[in-house]
Structures are given as structure tokens and as C-alpha cells.
C-alpha positions in Angstrom: 0.0 0.0 0.0 2.8 2.4 0.9 4.7 1.5 -2.2 1.7 2.2 -4.4 1.2 5.6 -2.7 4.8 6.6 -3.3 4.7 5.6 -7.0 1.4 7.5 -7.4 3.0 10.5 -5.7 5.9 10.5 -8.2 3.6 10.1 -11.2 1.3 12.8 -10.0 4.2 15.2 -9.2 5.6 14.9 -12.7 2.1 15.2 -14.3 1.4 18.3 -12.3 4.7 19.9 -13.3 4.1 19.2 -17.0 0.4 20.3 -16.8 1.4 23.6 -15.2 4.1 24.3 -17.7 2.4 23.1 -20.9 -1.3 23.8 -20.3 -1.3 26.8 -17.9 2.0 28.3 -19.1 3.1 28.7 -15.5 6.8 29.4 -15.0 8.9 26.2 -14.5 10.2 27.4 -11.2 6.8 27.6 -9.7 5.7 24.4 -11.4 8.6 22.4 -10.0 7.8 23.7 -6.5 4.1 22.9 -6.8 4.9 19.5 -8.1 7.3 18.9 -5.2 4.7 19.9 -2.7 2.2 17.6 -4.4 4.5 14.7 -4.1 5.0 15.4 -0.4 1.3 15.7 0.3 0.4 12.5 -1.6 3.3 10.6 0.1 2.0 11.6 3.5 4.4 14.3 4.7 2.9 16.9 7.1 3.0 20.6 6.4 6.1 21.2 8.6 8.0 18.4 6.8 7.2 19.7 3.4 8.3 23.3 4.2 11.5 22.0 5.8 12.2 19.8 2.7 11.8 22.8 0.4 14.2 24.8 2.5 16.7 21.9 2.6 16.5 21.2 -1.1 16.8 24.8 -2.1 19.6 25.7 0.3 21.7 22.6 -0.4 21.5 23.1 -4.1 22.0 26.8 -4.5 24.9 27.1 -2.1 27.1 25.8 -5.0 25.1 26.4 -8.2 24.2 30.1 -7.6 27.9 31.0 -7.2 29.2 29.1 -10.2 26.4 30.1 -12.6 26.7 33.7 -11.6 30.4 33.9 -12.0 30.2 32.0 -15.3 27.6 34.3 -16.7 29.6 37.4 -15.9 32.7 35.9 -17.5 30.9 34.9 -20.7 29.2 38.4 -21.0 32.6 40.2 -20.9 34.0 37.8 -23.5 31.0 38.3 -25.7 31.2 42.1 -25.4 34.9 42.2 -26.3 34.4 40.2 -29.5 36.3 37.2 -28.1 33.8 34.7 -29.6 34.3 36.1 -33.1 38.1 36.0 -32.6 38.0 32.2 -32.2 35.7 31.7 -35.2 37.8 34.0 -37.4 41.0 32.2 -36.4 39.5 28.7 -37.0 38.3 29.6 -40.5 41.6 31.2 -41.4 43.5 28.2 -40.0 41.4 25.5 -41.7 40.6 27.3 -44.9 37.3 27.6 -46.8 37.4 23.9 -47.8 37.5 22.7 -44.2 35.4 25.6 -42.7 32.7 23.1 -41.4 35.4 21.6 -39.2 36.4 25.2 -38.1 32.7 25.9 -37.2 32.2 22.8 -35.1 35.5 23.5 -33.2 34.5 27.2 -32.8 31.1 26.2 -31.4 32.7 23.7 -29.1 35.0 26.3 -27.6 32.8 29.4 -27.6 29.9 27.7 -25.8 32.1 27.0 -22.8 31.8 30.6 -21.5 28.9 32.0 -23.6 25.3 30.8 -23.5 24.1 28.8 -26.6 21.7 31.3 -28.1 24.0 34.3 -27.5 26.9 32.5 -29.1 24.8 31.5 -32.1 23.5 35.0 -32.8 27.1 36.4 -32.5 28.4 33.9 -35.1 25.5 33.9 -37.5 27.1 36.6 -39.7 30.2 34.3 -40.1 28.2 31.4 -41.5 26.3 33.8 -43.8 29.7 35.1 -45.1 30.9 31.5 -45.7 27.8 30.6 -47.7 28.2 33.7 -49.9 31.8 32.9 -50.6 31.3 29.3 -51.4 27.8 29.2 -52.8 27.1 26.0 -50.9 24.2 25.4 -48.6 24.1 27.4 -45.4 23.4 24.2 -43.5 26.9 22.9 -44.3 28.3 25.5 -41.9 25.3 26.0 -39.6 24.8 22.4 -38.5 28.4 21.9 -37.4 28.3 25.3 -35.6 25.0 24.4 -33.9 26.3 20.9 -33.0 29.4 22.3 -31.4 27.5 24.9 -29.4 24.8 22.4 -28.3 27.2 19.8 -27.2 29.4 22.1 -25.1 26.3 23.8 -23.7 24.9 20.5 -22.5 28.0 18.5 -21.7 30.8 20.7 -20.4 30.9 22.9 -17.2 31.0 25.8 -16.4 27.8 26.0 -18.6 24.7 26.0 -16.2 23.1 22.7 -17.2 25.8 20.2 -16.4 26.8 22.3 -13.3 23.2 21.9 -12.0 23.0 18.2 -12.7 26.4 17.5 -11.3 25.5 19.3 -8.1 22.1 17.5 -7.7 23.5 14.0 -8.2 26.8 14.6 -6.5 29.3 14.4 -9.4 32.7 16.2 -9.4 32.9 18.9 -12.0 36.4 17.9 -13.0 35.3 14.5 -14.0 32.2 15.9 -15.7 34.5 18.2 -17.8 36.8 15.2 -18.8 33.9 12.9 -19.7 32.1 15.7 -21.5 35.1 16.4 -23.7 35.7 12.7 -24.4 32.0 12.1 -25.3 31.7 15.4 -27.1 34.3 14.7 -29.7 32.6 11.7 -31.5 29.2 13.3 -30.9 30.4 16.5 -32.6 31.9 14.6 -35.5 28.7 12.6 -36.2 26.0 15.1 -35.5 27.9 18.1 -36.7 30.2 17.2 -39.6 28.8 13.9 -40.9 25.1 14.9 -40.6 25.9 18.5 -41.7 27.4 17.3 -44.9 24.5 14.9 -45.6 21.7 17.4 -44.9 23.4 20.2 -46.8 23.3 18.0 -49.9 19.5 17.5 -49.4 18.5 21.0 -48.6 20.0 24.1 -50.2 19.7 27.2 -48.1 21.0 30.6 -49.1 22.1 33.2 -46.5 19.2 35.7 -45.9 19.7 38.7 -48.2 18.3 41.2 -45.8 20.7 40.6 -43.0 23.8 42.9 -42.9 27.0 41.6 -41.5 28.5 43.5 -38.7 32.3 42.9 -38.7 34.2 44.2 -35.6 37.7 45.3 -36.5 38.9 45.5 -32.9 38.8 42.0 -31.4 41.1 40.4 -28.9 44.1 38.2 -30.0 43.0 34.5 -30.3 45.9 33.2 -28.1 44.9 35.4 -25.2 41.2 34.5 -25.7 41.8 30.8 -25.7 44.2 31.1 -22.8 41.7 32.9 -20.6 38.9 30.5 -21.4 41.2 27.6 -20.6 42.3 29.0 -17.2 39.2 27.9 -15.1 38.9 24.6 -16.9 42.6 23.8 -16.4 42.5 24.8 -12.7 39.4 22.6 -12.0 40.9 19.6 -13.9 44.2 20.0 -12.2 42.5 20.0 -8.8 40.5 16.9 -9.8 43.6 15.0 -11.0 45.8 15.9 -8.0 43.1 15.1 -5.5 42.6 11.6 -7.1 46.1 10.6 -5.8 47.6 10.1 -9.2 50.7 12.1 -8.2 51.0 10.4 -4.8 50.9 12.2 -1.5 51.4 15.9 -1.8 52.7 18.4 0.8 49.7 19.6 2.9 50.3 23.3 2.0 50.6 22.5 -1.7 47.5 20.3 -1.5 45.5 23.1 0.2 46.7 25.7 -2.4 45.7 23.5 -5.3 42.3 22.7 -3.7 41.6 26.4 -3.2 42.6 27.7 -6.7 41.1 24.6 -8.4 37.7 24.9 -6.8 35.1 26.2 -9.3 34.5 29.2 -7.2 38.1 30.4 -7.1 38.8 29.3 -10.7 36.0 31.4 -12.1 36.8 34.4 -9.9 40.4 34.3 -11.3 38.9 34.0 -14.9 36.6 37.0 -14.2 39.5 39.1 -13.0 41.6 38.2 -16.1 38.6 38.9 -18.4 37.9 42.3 -16.7 41.5 43.3 -17.3 42.5 41.8 -20.7 39.0 41.9 -22.4 37.8 45.0 -20.6 40.1 47.6 -19.3 42.9 46.9 -21.8 40.5 47.1 -24.6 39.1 50.5 -23.7 36.0 49.5 -21.6 35.4 51.8 -18.6 34.8 50.4 -15.2 31.2 51.6 -15.4 30.7 49.7 -18.7 32.1 46.5 -17.3 29.9 46.9 -14.2 26.8 47.2 -16.5 27.8 44.3 -18.7 28.3 42.1 -15.6 25.1 43.2 -14.0 23.0 42.6 -17.1 24.4 39.0 -17.5 22.9 38.0 -14.1 19.3 38.4 -15.4 19.3 35.1 -17.4 21.5 33.5 -14.8 18.9 34.2 -12.1 16.3 32.2 -14.0 18.7 29.2 -14.3 19.7 29.5 -10.6 16.0 29.4 -9.4 15.1 26.5 -11.7 18.1 24.6 -10.4 17.0 25.3 -6.8 13.5 24.0 -7.5 15.0 20.9 -9.1 16.9 20.4 -5.8 13.7 20.7 -3.9 12.1 18.0 -6.2 15.1 15.7 -5.5 14.9 16.3 -1.8 11.2 15.5 -1.7 11.8 12.2 -3.5 14.6 11.4 -1.0 12.7 12.4 2.2 9.5 10.5 1.2 11.4 7.4 0.3 10.0 7.5 -3.3 13.5 7.6 -4.7 14.7 4.5 -2.9 11.6 2.7 -3.9 12.2 3.6 -7.6 15.8 2.5 -7.3 14.8 -0.9 -5.9 12.1 -1.4 -8.6 14.6 -0.6 -11.3 17.2 -2.9 -9.8 14.6 -5.7 -9.4 13.8 -5.7 -13.2 17.5 -5.2 -14.2 16.9 -1.8 -15.8 20.2 0.1 -16.1 20.4 3.4 -14.2 22.2 5.1 -17.1 19.3 4.2 -19.4 16.8 5.5 -16.9 18.7 8.8 -16.6 18.7 9.3 -20.4 15.1 8.3 -20.9 13.7 10.4 -18.1 15.4 13.5 -19.4 14.4 12.7 -23.0 10.7 12.3 -22.1 10.5 15.6 -20.2 12.5 17.3 -23.0 10.2 16.1 -25.8 7.0 16.9 -23.8 7.8 20.3 -22.5 10.7 21.6 -24.7 13.2 23.1 -22.2 16.5 21.2 -22.0 17.3 22.9 -18.7 14.0 21.9 -17.1 14.5 18.4 -18.5 18.0 18.1 -17.1 17.0 19.4 -13.7 13.8 17.2 -13.4 15.7 14.1 -14.5 18.5 14.8 -12.1 16.0 15.1 -9.3 14.5 11.7 -10.3 17.9 10.0 -10.6 19.7 11.4 -7.6 17.9 9.4 -4.9 18.6 6.2 -7.0 22.3 6.7 -6.7 22.5 6.7 -2.9 23.1 3.0 -2.6 24.5 2.5 -6.2 28.2 2.9 -5.2 29.2 4.5 -8.5 32.8 5.7 -9.1 33.5 9.4 -9.8 33.8 8.6 -13.5 30.4 6.8 -13.5 28.7 9.6 -11.7 30.1 12.0 -14.4 28.8 9.6 -17.0 25.3 9.9 -15.4 25.5 13.7 -15.8 26.3 13.3 -19.6 23.6 10.7 -20.0 21.0 13.1 -18.6 22.4 15.9 -20.7 22.1 13.7 -23.8 18.5 12.9 -23.1 17.7 16.6 -22.5 19.2 17.5 -25.9 17.0 15.2 -27.9 14.4 16.1 -30.6 14.2 19.9 -30.3 10.8 20.8 -31.9 8.1 23.5 -31.8 7.9 23.7 -28.0 11.6 24.6 -27.7 12.7 28.2 -28.3 15.9 27.0 -29.9 13.8 25.5 -32.7 12.4 28.9 -33.7 15.7 30.7 -33.1 17.5 28.4 -35.5 14.7 28.5 -38.1 14.5 32.3 -38.0 18.2 33.0 -38.3 18.8 30.4 -41.0 15.7 31.6 -43.0 14.2 28.1 -43.3 10.7 26.7 -43.0 9.4 24.6 -40.1 9.7 21.5 -42.2 13.3 22.2 -43.1 14.0 23.0 -39.4 12.7 19.6 -38.5 14.8 17.9 -41.1 18.0 19.7 -40.1 18.0 21.1 -36.6 15.6 18.6 -35.0 17.4 15.6 -36.6 20.8 17.0 -35.5 19.7 17.2 -31.9 18.4 13.7 -32.0 21.6 12.3 -33.5 23.5 14.3 -31.0 21.5 12.8 -28.1 21.8 9.2 -29.3 25.5 9.4 -30.2 26.1 11.0 -26.8 24.3 8.4 -24.8 25.9 5.5 -26.7 29.4 7.0 -26.3 28.9 7.7 -22.5 27.4 4.2 -22.0 30.7 2.7 -23.3 32.6 4.8 -20.8 30.2 3.9 -18.0 30.6 0.2 -18.4 34.1 -0.3 -19.7 36.3 2.4 -18.1 
């Protein structure tokens, strides 16, 4: 009887979340909180327990995520304003040449989306793919699909982008391992969904660059070496801390170990990156302190939404844990032999397809999966693989309920049918390649 009540509580909670978002157009933050409360009520928690669970879930999650997402958003905003994203793309095209410019685009997207949000990075680089199409006369999709694949993969797989940070925190994965696994899985995923599919679909659908759009070329952009170096600083520091703390270099001096742990923590690593960006991308390039302050402040608006969503996802996870629904679900999956990594992927994919937002899908799935991992005894690498499996599921089949679908269609000047054939198919190939690749790592590494 208790087991049936808990299962009904989980089903009802998810149904309420989706109904509020899809039917009533309620903000996902409120929907996740209402769904969490519903699970608590149906599962038999009293009012005091429910309120305490909300506070616990929100506080435990946001202590880490709010800091990292906020710092990452400010760093990306300064890079964007300085022209750093265009610097990387220009350099890649010059280095690879026109013939190999699709490869240049996928690498550019892969690198640029580390500090810059997906939609912002795409809008910044759209003029470049327009220019490539006009120079070569080939389909715009030959350059757009690789760029979009690179952007989408990094946005979903590699911290310090908000999605994987939120999921890693909710399920307890180390960011350093998530970065490593994200890079490893991202490479074959980018090759297949970006280059291979981009070449195929560009041969099926010819798209010209929209005539009415004027290209805005910025003459004064930062040097590419400096740009790549500053982007690499936080990633290197976080990875270095992860590797040294794993014991691969043996026992380190206590003072050295403490110093590495401090500068290699995501908080400190991103603070250092922000100071470097302020000086090299800002002050040295003629920005005033007031301008930099405004740029940083403006960047926190979209970050605030992600932070609150993540906190609500933490509440959902905590309710499942405190009611025992998560443990019941874990035992049920174990009894039928259903793999955890498959459940992680499918739960994210279902939410993504139904309601559209990859962020909501990732956070909802992380909340469902997290209680299942308490007794699973997964290694740090396997936990990182779970993050990427959720990210893969949350990337699948972008369609009309996803703002990205309309953004891509509008800027490429293609119809809804063409957007389905190109962008939607690319996201599906990306998701499937990602989950297959990460499953290999999960079971064999």
C-alpha cells in the first residue's frame, strides 16, 4: 500500500509539473515547487516536513550552483562584449581554410559555448556562416549544422555551462570528472551530429544566406591566443585539482595540496577567470569600469532564472529522498534489471520532448535520478557519465515547444519542415550518439 502511494506520488508530481508548464503556461520554477509539494502531500508528509524539505533542497543546491552560474555568466558576458567569440571563429576559418570551414565551425562552437550561452553565441556567429555561404555558394546548412552541434554539445556536456553544473550538483558528481567525460564524449558526438550529418543534410536542402541581413564585422577584437588562454584557465584549474586530489601524483605536501584545492575549486577558478577577463578583455580594450559593471550586472538576469530553476530541481530531488520514493524507484529498477544510465537518459528525454526546455528536462531528470544513486556505489567517473547521459536525453528532438527550434529557423531563414529535417534531426543524432558513447565509458572504463 505504501509502495503504491509513493509511486502514485511521483507520477502525480511529474504530471502536475508538465500540466502547469504546458497547459497553464506557469513558470517552470513555480511548477517544480508545486509538483514537489504535491509529491510530499500524496506521500504523507505533514506541512512542517514539506516546508522543511523545500528549504533543505533549495539551500543545499543553491549554495554551490548560484555562485558558479553567476560567475560563469559574468565571465561569458565580458568575453561576448569584447568580441572574443568572433576571434575564435575567425581564427579557425583562417587556419582551416574555406574547404574545411565546417570543421572550423564545429570546433569554434565547441570552444565558444564554454563561457557563452548557446543562443547568444549562435547569434554572434550567424554573420560568419552567412559570409561563408556567400563565398562558397554551398548550402548554409553545411556551416550552420556543425556550428550548432558544437554549441549544443558544449552547452549540454561541459561545465561551467549551467546545465551540467546543476545536474552535477544535484547528483553529487565532481565537476572535474564531468569536464573530462564531457570532452571525451563530445568529440565523437560533434563529428557525427555536426560534420557527418551537416554534410549529408546540406546535400539534401540548399539554403542561401538571408539577403536582408547585414554583416557586422568588428575590426577590434582580442588576440586569439589570449582569448583561448583565458577560457582555458578555469577549466585547467578545475581539472588540475581533480587529478591531483585523485592521488595520481601520490601524497602531496599539505600546504601545496591546500593551495591546489583552493585555486582549483570552481568558485576560485571562475573568480580568477573573471579578473583576467575584466583586465584583458575589458580595461585593456578601452572599456570603462562603469561599462564593465553594467555588462556584468546585465548578465545576471538570465543566470537568475537558471539558478532558481536549479534550486527548484533540488527541492524535487529532496522530496523524493525524504519521502522514500527515490529509494523505492531504485529498488524497482534494480529488481527488473533496468540500467540506471538508461533511466537517466530516458527520463530526461521524455521531459524534454514533452515540454521543450533542455534545462528543465536536465533538472527534473537529475531530481529523479539522484535518490537512486545513494546505494548504487558508483565511481566518480560513472557519476560523471550519469550527468552526460542526462544531458544527452535533455538535448533530444528539439521541436516546436523549444525556443531553440524557432531561433535556428528564423536566423537560417528556413521553413518549419526544413528546421525539423535539419536542426531537430541533428539534436536527435547528438543525443543518441552522446548516450551510446557515454554508456561505453560507463561500463568499460
